[in-house]
N, C-alpha and C positions, 0 to 999 in steps of 0.2 A: 557300727558306730554312726548313730545318727545326731543330726544337731541338738533336738529336743533332750536326749539322753545325756549328751555330753553337757550342756548346760546344768541339767540336775546332777550330774556326776562332779562337775567343779563346785556347785553350790554347797555339796555334802562335805567339801574338803576343808572349808572354813570352820572351824570349831569356835571361834569367838566372834561376837557381833557388837560393835560400838553402839551404845544406846543412841548416839547422835546421828546414825544412819537410819533413818526412818523406813527407807525403802532402798533394796538393792537388787541383787541377782534375781531375775524374773520378772521384773517390771521393765518399762520401756525407758524409764529414767531412774536414776539413783536420787534420793532425797537426803540432803545432809542439812542439818540445823547446826549452824556455827554458834559459838558462844558469844556474848556481848563483848565489844571492845577489842576484838581481833581482826586482823587483816587476813584474808585468805590468799593463799600463793599457789598458782597453777603451773605445772611444767609438763612437758610432753617430749618423748624421746623414741626415735626408730631403733630397733636391733634387728638387722638383716642379715640373713645367712650369706656368706662369702662377701660380705663388706665389714661386718663387725666381729664375725666369729665363723669358725668352720667346724660343722658337725663332728669331722673326724678328730678334733681335738677337744671339743666340749661335750660333755654329756648333757642330757635333757634337764637335769637338775642344775646344771652350771647355767644353762642358757635362761631358765627361769629366774634364778637368783640375780644373773646380771641384768635382764631386762628391768627389773624393779631397781636395783642398785643405783642404775644410772640417773633414774628419776629422783630418787632419794638423795643423791650427791647434789642435786640442783637446789632441793630444799634445804641441804645444809648450809650451801653457799649464800643462802638468805637469812641464815639464823633462824629457820623455822622448825617447828615441830611437824612430823608427817601426820596426816590425818586418814586418807583413803586414798586408793587408786583404782582406776579404770585400765583394763587391758584388752587390746583388739589383737586377735592372733590369726594368722593364715598358716595353715598346716601344709606341709608337703606331702606327697602321695605315700611316702614311707612311714609317716608318723602314725602309729596305731594308738590304741586306747592307752597302752602302758607307757608309751612315750609321753602321752598327755598328763597321766598321773605323775610322771617323774618331773616332768616341766613345773606343774603347778605345785608339787612338793617343794621344789626349790625356791619358787617365787614366795609360797606362803610361809616357809620357815623364815626367810628373812623379813617378811610383813610382820610375823608374830614378835620378832625381836625389836621392832621398832613401834609396835601397836597400831599397825596400818590394817585397816579392813581393805578387803577386795568388794567394791561396790558394783561391779559389772563390768562391761565391754562388748566386744562382738568376736564372732567365729566365723571363718572362711577358709577357702584353700588356695593354694597357689603352687608354683613350681618349686618353690624353695621355702623356708621358713620365714615368716615376717613378723614381728613385734612391735606395737606401739603403745608404750606405757604412758598414761596420764597419771600424775601424782598431785594430789593437793596437799597442802600443809597450811600452817598458820603461824602468825607472829603477832605480838601485841601491837595494837593499831600505832603506826608510824615507827615501829621499831625493825622492820625488815632491813637487812643489810643490802646494799646495792653496789653497783660497779663505779658509779660516777662521783665518789666523795673523797677520793684521794687528792692531797694537796702538797705542794712542794715542801719538803721537810719531812714528810711522813716517811716512817721505816717500812720496809717491805719484808713481809714473812711467808713461809710456806707451813703446813701443818705436818710435814714429814719428809723424809728423803725421796727422792725423784729418779724416775728411770725403770721402765719396765718392759718386757718384751711382751707386747700386746696379744700376739698369737697365743702365748702360753697363760696368760693372766686370766683365770677364769671366774674368779670370784672376789670382786673388789668389796672393800668395805666402806660404806659411805660415812663421811665423818660428821654425822648428825650431833652427836653430843660435843664435839670441839666447836661447831658452828655456833650451839647455843651460848657457850662461853664467850663469843665474841660480840653477842648483842651489847650495845651501849659501849663498846669498847672499840671495833674496828671502823675505820673510816671508810673503806671499800673492801669488797670481798667478791670471789667468784670460784668455781671449782675447776681444778686442772684436769681437763679431759682431753685436751689436743695439744698438750706441750706448753711448757712455761713461756718460750720465746713467742708464742702467738698468743696465748691467752693474758699474758702481761701487756703485751701490745693492745690488745682490746681493752683492758681495765684502764691503761694509761690515755688511751683514745677516749673513752667514754668521760674520763675525768678531765681531759683537756691538759694533760702533763705529761711529762716525760720520764722515764726510770732509768736508773743507773745500778747494774749488778755489780757485786764483788766476789761473790762465791756461789757455787751451786752444789747443794748437797746430794750426792749421788748414791744411791742405793747400791748395796753390796751386789755384785754380779752384774750391774749395768754399767754402760758407758756413758761419757759426759754428752754424747750425741744424743742418747735416748733420753737423758734427764731434761736435755734442752728442747727437743723437738718430737719425741717420740709419743708423748700423749698417753691416755689410759692410767694416768696416776690416781685419779679421783681423790688427791688430796686438795686441801683449800689454799688459795693465794689470797692473801689480805695484806692491808696497810693500817698502822696505827700512828697516832700523833708520836713525836720524837720524845722519849723519856717515858711512854706509858709501858706499862708491864703486860707482855703477851702471856696467853695461857701456856701452862706447862706442856713442853713437847714441841713448841713452835720454834722454827729456825730463822733466823735474820739472814736475809739474801742480797739486800740492797737498801735504796732510798729513792723516793720520788724527788725529781728535780724539776726545775723549769726548763722549758724548752718545747722543740716541735711536738705536739700532741701525737701520742703513740710510739715516739721513738724510744728505743730500749738500747742501753748500752751495756755491754760485758767487758769488765776491765779497761773502759774508755773506748773501746770500738763498738761501732753499730752491731746489733745482733739482728740479723733478718728474722722475720715472723715466719718460719718454716715448719710449724707445726702441722698437725693434720688437717686438711682442708678436702672436704668432699669434691670439690669442684675445680680444684687446682690440677691442671695437666702436668 
């Protein structure tokens, strides 16, 4: 297995090529031709062995799926349609051609579901598997959702029940379709990847407001602790004006209030932002 042959092998796996992708795998840069009147959205996410997953628990296809799903979840939080992705992948010594095939099989299956083209990336080797996904999405000009629009009186919602065992959660489902329904309706939005206690703190801080929670919808089999702080939910956390009708499936969990920016209350008591933080000791 050499790099040139591996690049050709990856290129052959992509069955569909978007006509807006003028140049992709095999060139020094990808060329993408955006449509008039749209804003492009860009996100990047690491997926690192023994930090975000363990190969003993995840198949190669699971890892490929999750690498892309993390980026797609960010696009969903902005109310965007996904367009293309770039993937930098460092292979561990034990990863053979079959492992690579299965990895890209998982990634490209999810990409096909959302009409995403793999436009290129980079390959290297390391002592463990490292993935860096870049996803480009698009939204109508000026319509992308942001974190900083919540105001006192807004209701707080999530797109589904919370709480997962991150060690076992192999194939998250990005909420792209749900995010599209929030365009022009949500006042603020973000994806829940690090736990609602921390992510709502971030949203409230960006908006200069406080938040009061009165209920937490816990997924069957999960604990309240996991729902509050565990992360890996990949649901959407969003706010809407009081009285506005949310999309079907949304669950109201509280309200935005005036107060110290970033403060989150649960049943009237301060809720510490104890979600997942890479640099917290």
